[in-house]
C-alpha positions in Angstrom: 142.2 200.4 134.2 143.6 202.4 137.1 145.3 199.6 139.1 142.9 196.8 138.3 143.6 194.1 135.7 141.6 192.9 132.7 138.2 194.6 132.4 135.6 192.4 130.7 134.0 192.6 127.3 131.4 190.5 125.6 132.4 191.7 122.1 129.5 194.2 122.0 130.2 196.3 125.0 133.1 196.6 127.4 133.7 198.0 130.8 136.5 200.6 130.9 137.6 203.7 132.7 135.7 206.9 132.4 137.8 209.6 130.6 137.9 213.3 130.7 136.4 213.2 127.2 133.3 211.7 128.8 132.5 215.0 130.6 129.9 216.2 127.9 128.1 212.8 128.2 128.1 213.1 132.0 126.5 216.6 131.7 123.8 215.2 129.4 123.1 212.4 131.9 122.7 215.0 134.6 120.1 216.7 132.5 118.1 213.5 131.9 114.9 213.3 134.0 115.1 209.6 134.6 118.7 209.7 135.7 118.0 212.6 138.0 115.1 210.8 139.5 116.8 207.5 140.1 120.0 209.0 141.5 118.1 211.5 143.6 119.6 214.6 142.1 118.6 217.6 144.3 116.0 220.1 143.1 117.7 223.1 141.7 120.9 221.2 140.7 122.4 222.6 137.5 124.7 220.3 135.5 128.1 221.8 134.7 131.5 221.0 133.5 132.9 221.6 137.0 130.4 219.1 138.5 131.2 216.4 135.9 134.9 216.9 136.4 134.5 216.7 140.2 132.5 213.4 139.8 135.3 211.9 137.7 137.9 213.0 140.3 135.8 211.4 143.1 135.5 208.2 141.1 139.3 208.1 140.4 140.1 208.7 144.1 137.7 206.0 145.2 139.3 203.5 142.7 142.8 204.4 143.9 141.7 203.9 147.5 139.8 200.7 146.8 136.6 202.2 147.9 134.6 201.7 144.7 134.9 201.3 141.0 132.9 203.4 138.6 133.3 202.1 135.1 132.1 203.3 131.7 130.1 200.9 129.6 131.5 201.4 126.1 130.5 200.2 122.6 133.3 197.9 121.4 133.2 199.3 117.9 132.7 203.1 118.4 134.2 203.5 121.9 131.1 205.6 122.8 130.1 205.7 126.4 126.7 204.0 126.6 126.3 204.2 130.4 128.1 203.2 133.5 128.3 200.8 136.5 129.5 201.5 140.0 130.6 198.8 142.4 131.1 199.6 146.1 132.3 197.1 148.7 129.9 196.7 151.6 131.7 194.6 154.2 134.4 192.1 153.4 132.5 189.8 151.1 129.8 191.8 149.4 129.4 194.8 147.2 126.6 197.2 146.1 126.1 197.6 142.4 124.4 200.5 140.6 124.2 201.0 136.9 122.7 203.4 134.3 122.2 203.6 130.6 122.3 207.0 128.8 118.9 207.9 127.2 119.9 207.3 123.6 120.9 203.7 124.4 118.1 202.5 126.6 115.9 199.5 125.8 118.7 197.9 123.7 120.0 195.4 126.3 123.0 197.5 127.3 122.1 197.4 131.0 121.6 193.7 131.0 125.0 193.1 129.3 126.7 195.6 131.6 125.4 194.1 134.8 126.4 190.6 133.6 130.0 191.8 132.9 130.2 193.8 136.1 129.1 190.8 138.2 131.5 188.5 136.5 134.3 190.9 137.0 133.4 191.5 140.7 133.3 187.8 141.5 136.5 187.0 139.6 138.6 190.1 140.3 137.6 190.8 143.9 136.3 187.4 145.0 133.1 189.0 146.4 130.6 186.4 147.6 127.5 188.5 147.0 126.4 191.4 144.9 123.5 193.5 146.0 121.1 195.9 144.2 118.6 198.4 145.6 116.1 199.3 142.9 113.1 201.7 143.1 109.8 199.8 143.2 108.5 201.5 140.0 111.7 201.0 138.0 110.5 197.9 136.0 113.3 198.0 133.4 116.0 197.9 136.1 114.1 195.2 138.0 114.0 193.1 134.8 117.8 193.6 134.3 118.3 192.2 137.9 116.1 189.1 137.1 117.8 188.5 133.7 121.1 188.4 135.5 120.1 185.8 138.1 119.5 188.1 141.0 116.9 187.1 143.6 114.4 189.5 145.1 115.0 189.7 148.9 112.5 192.2 150.2 112.5 196.0 150.8 115.1 198.2 152.3 114.7 202.0 152.6 111.7 201.9 150.2 113.7 200.0 147.5 113.5 196.5 146.3 116.6 194.6 147.3 118.1 192.0 145.0 121.0 189.7 145.7 123.2 187.5 143.6 125.5 184.9 145.3 128.9 183.9 143.8 127.6 180.3 143.4 125.1 181.8 140.9 127.8 183.4 138.9 128.4 181.9 135.5 
């Protein structure tokens, strides 16, 4: 990874850098209704190679500056990008986590595995004390991922359910 050591794997999936070869997959994600809805893609937005490349460039700049880490979730056998996770520091001891699974790989436990790996990595690599999630109230699959990973529901913020996992809860 770009300047960060040992990204985790559970033998089924691994976290890794996004690559320029992932551009077609990013374009497909930008076309997906669920992805567009959850990530508040503006009406009229048209997915393009240029936008996907700009997204990658932004993620790389953020990583280089220590402002956030967007990582691909890859199949350990095929190397295929199955989704992604993004970790953004929020203060000195906490980080916000977002995650997504590409349509062909949903409902297979990929998101649950990815969140577990990302939390472990965030607690070990960066020594964050707390990881926070903000999930749409109607996004039951994502809310289940949070609960399966030991997050506690902590109320609403900006119309989303807030979940928190403390380092002491990291396993």
